N, C-alpha and C positions, 0 to 999 in steps of 0.2 A: 574403531577407526582413525587412522593416523591425520593428525591437523595437518591442515596446508602451513609451510614454513612462514608464508606471510600472514595469516590468520592468527598464528601461533606469537609473531611479532606483536602482531594488535594488541592480543590479548595482556602480553607481558606489558606494552607499555601501558595499555589501561590500569594493569594492576599497581604501576608505578604512580600515574599521575591521577589516578582517582581509584584509591583502596576502596575497597568494598565495604558498605553500612547497608546495614539491613533496611529496604525501602519501608518498613514500617516505622521506623525513627524518624525519619522525613515527612513532611508535608509535600503537598504537591508542586509549590512554587519552588523548594528545594530540590526535587527532583527536575523539575524543569532545568534548573539552572546546571543541575550535573549533566544532563543530557545535552544541553547546549554547548557546554564546553566541550563534550566529549565528542560530538558532529566536529566542531571546529578542528578537531585534531586529524581527522581520517576524510572528511569530504574532498571531492577534487575541486581544483580551481572553476569558478563559472565560466562558462564557454560564451563568446558573444553570439548573441541571437539578434534575428531584424527587430523584435519590437518586445516589449515587458510594459504589460500595461495592467495596473490593479483597476479591479472592477467592483463597486458594491451594487448586488441584486436584492431584492426581496423577497421574503418567502413567509408563509405563514407564522412563522416562531419569530420573525423581524430581519434586521438587516444581515446578511451571509457576503464574506469579502470574497472574491476570487483573484487569482493573477493570471492572466493570459499570456503564453508566451507563443510568437512565431519564429518558428525556423528560418537560421541563418540565410540569406539568398531569396528567401521569399516578399512579394508586395502585398498591398490591400488589394491588389488587382487578381490576387489569386485564391481561389475559395479552397479552404484549405482544410481535410479530414482534422477531427480533433479527439485529444484523449483530454477525459477529465481525471485528474490525478489526486489520490487521496494519501496524504501521507501517513506513515507510522509514526509510533510513539506511545502504544499501549495504552492509544485511546485518551491520554493524559498529556502527553509532551508533543513536540513537532510543532511547527507551524509554516507559514509559507517561506519565511527564509530559509528553514533548517532543510528543505528539501530543493531549494532554490537549484543549485547545481546539477541534480539528478533531472530535473525537470526542463533544464535548457540541454542538458546532454541529450534525452530522450526526444525534443523538439527537434534537433538538427541529424540524429540520426535516424530517427523515422522519418522525417519530414511532414511532419505534422506540426499542427497546434496544439499546445498543452494549456488545460485550464484547471489550474491547482485550487483547492479548496478549502479555508480556514473553516474547517467546521469547528461547533462548538466540542468542547472537552469536558471531558471528567476530572475531579469529581463533582465540578458546580454543575455540569448538567449530566445528567445519569441516563444509560440507554432509557429509550432508543434515539434519544436529540441528534448525536451523531450521524445517525443512520437518515432522519429525515433530511438534515442539511445535506448528504450525498446524494438524496433520491431528489430532493429540491434544483439542487446545482445542475443536475441532468435534465430535468425536465426544461429549467431555462436554457439552457445550453442550447436543446432542440428546437426551443419556441423560438427563439432570437440568433439562431446560427447566422442567419441572410446577413442580418445588421454588423455581425460582428466577421464578416468574408468567411464564413465558415461554411461546410457542405453537412446539412442536415442528416441525409442518408449515411455519412459515413463518420460514425460516432463510435467511439470506443471507451471503456472505463479501465481504472487502473489504481492498484497503490500496493504497497508493502508493508507487512505486518499487520498491525492494526488496521492501516488503508487497505490491507488485501481483503482483510476482513469486512470492511464496510462496502467495498466494491461489491464482493460475493453475494451479500444480503443485500446490496440495492438492486442487484439483477432479479434477485427474487422477486423482490417488492414490484419492481417494474413489469417484470414478466407477469404478475399475477392483475396488474394494474392494466395491463394492454398495449405497453410500452412507454417510451420510444425504443426503438428497435435497436439493437449494438452489434457492431463488427465483432467485439473482440472482449472480454474480459482477463485481462493481465493480473495476475494474482502471483505476487512475490514474497515467497516464505510467508502465506496466509496464516491467520489464527482461524479454525475453521470448527472448531470445538472447544466450549469454553467449561465443560466439564474438567476438562485438563488429565484423562485419566492415559491418553497415550503412551506407550511402553517410552517413546523417545524423553518424556518428561522423569521418568528414571535414569536413562541413560547419560543425560546431557542436563543433570539436574544442577550441577555446581560446577564451575571451571572452563567452561564455553561462554562466556560473556553474558547471556541471557539466562537467568538461573530460574529455578522452580519458585523461588520465595518471589523472586521479581515479579514473575505472570501470576501468583496468586494475588498480591498485591495489587496489580493494574486490573484486575477482574474484579476486587472489592470496589476499587474506584469507580468504574466502569457499570457494573450492574446494581439495580436497585435491590435484590435480593438473589439467593440459589436458585430460585425460580426460573430467574432468566436465564440462566443457562441452557435450560431446556427450549427455550422459544430459538426456533429457526433464523431469527433476525438477526441472534447474536450467536448462533451456533448454525451456519449456515449446511453443515454437513449432517444436521439432524431431519433438514426437511423432508418432508413426507416424499417429494419427487424434484427431479431436478431436471428431468424431461421439459426441451423448450428452451432451457439457457442460451445464452449466446457461447461462441465456441469461446475455448479458453487458451490461454497460455499461464502454466504454472511453473514456478521456478522454486526449487526448495533447497537448503544446505543441509550436506551430508551431516554435521555437527551441532544441530539446532534442536533446540527443546520442540520447536513447533514441526519439525520436519515431518514426523507420522501423519498428524492431522491434514497437511497440505498434500501428502500425496494420496491419502484416503478419500480425500475430495476431488482429486482428478480422476481417481480410480471410478468414484461413484459415477461422477460425469461421463466418464465414455460409457461404463455400463449402460446409462440410459440413454445414450443416442447423440451426446454431445461431443463434437468435435474437441479433442484435447492434445497439445503438446507438453511433455511434462520432461523439466528439464533440471536434473539435478547436479550439484556441484558439491563433489566429493570433496570432503574437509575442510570445506567451509563454516563459515559459524553465522549466527544471525545478526542481520544489519548490514553483512560484506557489500551488499548493492550499492551503498551509498557509501565505499569507503573506498571510492576509485584512487586517493591520494596516497594509499600503502598498499591497498592489494590490487595487483592488476588484473584478477579473474574479476573484479566488478567492471570492467570496461570488457570484458568477454558476453558476461552476463547482461549487459547495457547494448551491446550488439545483438543477442540474443532478442532480447527482448522487444527492442526497436523492428527488427527483421519479421517478428511476428505482427507487429502494430503494421509495416510496409504490406506486409499479405494479405493480412485480414482488410486492409483498406483498398487493394487491389481488385479483390475478389468480386 
């Protein structure tokens, strides 16, 4: 498959600005610093919003930071629908600042509040710590929506890459616990199968940004051991049943090592009666959704995701 010319330029820039280094030779702090520098090159400029507020909530595991965005043009008198957003970064990198521009764009384009979660990261906190934080944040959002001028009946969850993994897994956990109900799960090139055996791992093993060795390293940081890859909370594609999950918007990139498992998950959801919209961006690379500064298709992808949220909140 031919790379999109904009994605090709990004890869060339990455090769110059950040020469390939075996992640196994780096510690988590060094990988985070490299990721932070890369994101600064590509992220769109932060858009103005009505309000950005940092909130500390209490969970069974301890304090958990959230950042709440209210869209431009809204007021505290507006009872807004809300998206709980989980950032990507291989469960190791990423934070509230790394996805600030994306959260602002989603809030404005979808006309909803966005609550970003600073979940615990690996390797300091192994599976299922990040998932527990995601589920706890959603429970808090549902229980405290009124105090935050949000509508508890119009909630969604979403994330990109590892954040998409956490969003999908949280939907399974919450379904099995009996709620809260969600209008949509928004999965942006999600990791859904930690066994890492899909054909796209061979097709895009190297040369397309996120490599097979990268993914192997990230998995080793996140999971406690190989057996965790078979746990549906780490690999949602392996869940015995996907019936009864929220409707889904699944976005994949055509030249992404995770493309096959994301599309396999969309296919299984559809087969088991869950409404799904699958949007495949041919020629795009993993991570393009947050590269709006240099990849115009990211803006189109952002608008599609926002349209799916608006439709779900209006249903």
